[in-house]
N, C-alpha and C positions, 0 to 999 in steps of 0.2 A: 398450391402456391408455396414456394419456399419461404421460411421465416427463421428468425434467430432472436435471441435475447442478448443485449449488451448488459453486462453486470460488472460490478467491482467488488471482488471478494479476496480474502487472504486465506491461503492454505494454512490452517492452524497447526497441522503437524510440522510443516516446514518452518513455521514461526517458532514452535517449541524447539526444533532441532537447531535453529540459528541461535536461540538464547543459550542452549546447552553448549554449543560450540564457542560462543562468546565467553561463557564462564571458563571453559577450558583454556582458551587463549589468554584470558586475564591471569589465570593461575600460573601460566608458563612464561609470561612476559617478564623480562628482567626489570624494566623500568616501573612495573606495577607491583613488584614483589614486596611483601611486608605492609602493603596498604590495606586498609579496611574497605573492601569493595563488595557490594551485593548487586546481583542482577536477578530480579524476580519477575515472573510472568503470571498474571492473574486476569482472567476475563479479557484477553487480547490487549492488555495494557502492560507494558514492560516498565518496571520501576528500577532506575539506576541510582544506586547510592554509593557515595565516595566521600573522601576526606576533604576534597576541595572541588571548586567549580571546574577547573581545567581538566581534572581527571574525569569528571562527568561528561564533558564534551568529547574526551578521548573514547569513552565507553560508547557514546552515540556513534562515533566513526567505526568502532569495532563491530557494533551491532549491524550497522549499514553494510559493512563489507561481508559479514556472515550471511545477511539476507540476500545479497547479490549472489554469493556462492550457491545458495539454496534455491535460486531462481524465483525469489520473491521480490517484486519491484519495490525498491526503497522509497519511491515517490508516494507510497501509501502511508508513510510515517508522518505523524504529526507530533513534533517535539515541542515541549513547553518552551516558552521564550527564555525564562529565567529559572535557574535551579533554586529550589526551596531550601533555605538554611534552617535546620532545626538541631539544636545542641551542637555536636561537633561534626555533623554530617550534612552534606548537600544531597538533594535527591531531584532527579528529573523524571518526569513521566513521558513515556512514548506510547501514544495510542495509534491505532491503525484504522484507516477509513474503510468501512464496510458499507456497501450499497452506494448508490448514486443519489446524492441529495438533489432536491428539486431545481436549484439554480444551475447546477452542472448539467442536469438532464435537459433542461431547456436550451442551454447553449449547444449541447450535443445534437438535439433535434434540429435546431436552427442551422447548424453546420451541415447536417445531412440534407436539409431542404435547399440550402444555398449551393450544394454541389450539383444540382440538377439531375441527380440519379433518379431512375424510375422506381422508387421505393416509397413505402409509407412507414413512418415511424410514430410510435405512441409511447408515452410515459405510463408505466404500469408499476406503481409503488416505487421501489428502489431499483428498478431496471427499466430498460428501454427496449420495446419490441419492435423489430424491423421486419417488414414483409415486402416481397417483390416478386416479379414474374421470373427473373433469371437469377441463377446462382452467382453469376459474374457480378451482378449489381450488389448482391450481399457481400461478396468478397471485397468489392470496392469500398463498401461502407466499413468493413473491418479495417482496411488500410487507413481510411479517413479517421476512424476512431483512435487508432494507434498513433497516428501522426499528430493528432490534435493535442495542443498543450493546455489541458484543462485541469492539471494539478492532481490527477489520480490515474492509476492504471485501469485498463478495461480488459475483461475477458468475455468470451462469447460462448453462450450455452444454447441448448435446444436447437441446434442447426438442423432443420427439417426440410426435406424436399417436397 
């Protein structure tokens, strides 16, 4: 019986590459030249530091653009609402959603059941296992998961016949 797992993960190498490319772009941009700017990555959390709040928001846009170029879905980003002001710098933390939390998983399972496809779905930790008799049904579930607006991107693992 065919099965697959629906997961939500970030490719850490591509994230690191996007951060490096953002640093390069900041160093080459004329409007940001001479500004005290830092972009740090640690434990899948990007810290953006700049002299003012507006530049921090520009850095978020630069990072989002670089993530898109590296095929990392920017909807996985969770940006702090307000920049933290300490001393003469503002800092913003950008974290990335890893795994499917329980509430989103329940909504996804409900959407799958409401679609009337002949598949079974079950929440297993931070992923959703889907099994069915036909590959076509599983591919329909893939389309459904990609089209659903649940606030995070989904990938598909362990596709077995």
